[in-house]
N, C-alpha and C positions, 0 to 999 in steps of 0.2 A: 241463412249463411251467417257465418261469424266473420265479418270483414272489418270490425272496428274494436277498439279496446274499451268497451262499455263494462261498467262493473269493476271488480277487482280494486277496491278502495285502498289507497296507500296506508290508511290507518290500521288495516288488517294485514294486507298482503305487503309486506316490506320488501320482498325480492320476487320479481316476476320474470319468467322467460316467455318471450313472444315469438312464436314461429310463424313465418310468412311463407306461404307456398307460391310456387312459380305461377300458377293460374291467376293469382291476385297481382302479383308483382310485375308480370311481363304480359303484353297484349299478344294477340294472335300473330302480329307481325314481327314479334321478337323485340319490341322496344319497351322500356321502362314506362310504367303507368305513373308518370311523374306527379300528377295532380293528386291522385289517391295516396301515393307514398308520402308526399309532402304533408297531407293531413294526418297520417299515422305518426310521422315524425313530430309533428306539433304536439300530438297527444303524448307521445313518449317524453317530450321535453317538458310538458306541464307536470307530468308524473315525477320526473327526476327532481325537478325544482321543488316539488311538494314533499320530497324525501323518499320516494320509492326508488329502488334500484332495479334497472332493466337490463336484461340480457336479450339480444335479438339472435334468433337462428333464422338465417335468410337463405331462401332457395333463389334460383334464377340465373346462375352463372352459366350454365350449359346453354339455356335458351338464348342468353345475350350473345354469347360467343358464337353460337351457331349462326345467328343472324349476321354478325360481322364477317364470318369466313364463308358465308353462303353454303353451308353444309346441308345435305338433304336430311329428311326425317328429324328436324330439330336437333341435329348434332348426335342423335342416338342410333344411327345406322350401324355402328360398330363401337368397340371399346376405344380404339384409336381416335375416332372422331369425337367421342364424348369427352376424352381426356383433353384433346386439343381445344375443343369448345370451352371447357372448363378453365383452362389456363388463360385463354383470351378473355372470356367473360368475367372471371373473378376480379380482374383489374377494373373493369367497368363497374361492376357491382359495388365493389368497396368504395370506388370513387363517388358513386351516387350517395352512399350512405354517409361517407365523410363530409361531403358537400352540404347535404340537407341537415345533418346534425350540427355542422359548424355554423350554419345559418341561425341555429337555436343556441349558439354559444355553448355547445357540447362537443366533446372529443370522442371520436369513434376509434375502436381498436379492432383489428381483424385477427381472428383465430381460425386456422383451417385444421380440422381433425379427421382422423379416420377412426373406424371401429377399434383397430388395433391400439390406438393411442388411449382409449378409455377401457380397454380389456387388460392392458398391462398396469399392474398396480403402481409402479414407479411413475409412469407417464401420467396416469390418472391423477395422482396426487399432485404432480407438477402443474397439470392443467387446472386443477382445482385451486391451487395456490395462486396461479396467474389470474384467474378470474376474481379471486378474493381481493387481490391487490388492486386490479383495475377498478373494481367496483368501489373500493375504499378511496380511490382517487377521483371518483365522480365521472368515470369513463363509461361509455356504453359499448360493451363488447358486441361485435357482430360476427357470428359464428357460421360456418358453412362446412360441409363435408369437403374434404380435400380430394375432389374428383379428378384432378389432374394426375394424381399418382395412385389413387385407390383402384384396386382390382376387385374382381367379384368377391374374392375370398376375405377382404378386409373392408368391404363397404358396409354402411348401415342400411343401404338400399333405399332409404327415404329420410328426409329431415324430421319427420315426426318422431322417429325412433332416436334420432340425434338430439332432438329437443328434450326428450324424456331423460336421456342419460345426462345431458347438461344440467337439467333440473336437479338430479341427484348429486352431481359433482358440485354444484354451487349451493346446494342446500336451499333451493328456492321454495318459497311458500306456495307457489302456483305456477302452472304452465298453461298457456293458452295458445290454441292452434288456430290461426286465422286461415280461413278457407273459403272456397267458392261454393261449397256444399254445406248443408245443415248439420251433418254428422254422419253416423254409421247407418247405412241403409241395408235392406234385405237383398238388394241387387244394385246394379249400376243405374243410378237415376238419370244418367244422360242418354241411355239407351233403352231403358225399361221403365215406361210410365207407370207400371204397377209397383214399382219399388217403394217400400215403406220405410219411414224413418224409425230407428230403434231408439226409443226414449230412455232406456236404461239397460246397462250391461252389468249384471251381477257376477258374471264369471266369464273369463276369457279362455275359450277353449279352441280346438282346431277349426270348428265351423265359424267362429267369430273372426279368427285370423284370416280365413279364406275370404269372408265377406269384405274385410278391410282391404284386401288386395296387397300388392307389393310394388316395389319400384317407385320412381318419381313420377310426377305429373298427376293428371286427374285419376281419381280412384274412386271407390265406393263411398269413401268418406274419410275425414281427417283423423284416422285411427288405425294404429298398429299397437300403440301404447295409449291407453285411455287417459288423457291428461287434460283435455279441454273442459269447458263448463259442463 
């Protein structure tokens, strides 16, 4: 598992995108894993104070909102449920990040984006400029997909892909995907004990994309765009 920010020294990696998946951030009951998140935020704070710039891509809004609204299927029973859960959960999610970063004397900034925002050249440049200014002010941007308005046609589908695009827009030196699995597997390791970890991917083709899976939540591994260690 890649569940902590080990490595990525600030002397080499000046700007780092950190993607945190729902499976790490939210427990099975739909509540924030506060103790674990506090440890991650303390690590982020130490890195920022050492001179490293950090951008967070955080999942978890739908899971948090579904719990508060008591929606079935984790809020993913329908597009309407998912959008409602995201609208409620995003406030809770951003509040957690703001509180924990504030306790470390850091300021959080929220950015909600859709695929369309980063496909449109003007909006892409505007998002990049906003990130650049926030980082220059010592702020920690916390980014999530804008699930409350995003439809199937304009969704990234998962925050791994969003993290990759943010890494491009912010000209980051590295992107790390924190996940509850070790990486890309030949099959789903949660259901297939014979699944093997793929140690190296030299070329991304249709077969690799199929193994990586799609959508949010638990998948075969933290990969649609290969950006982790």
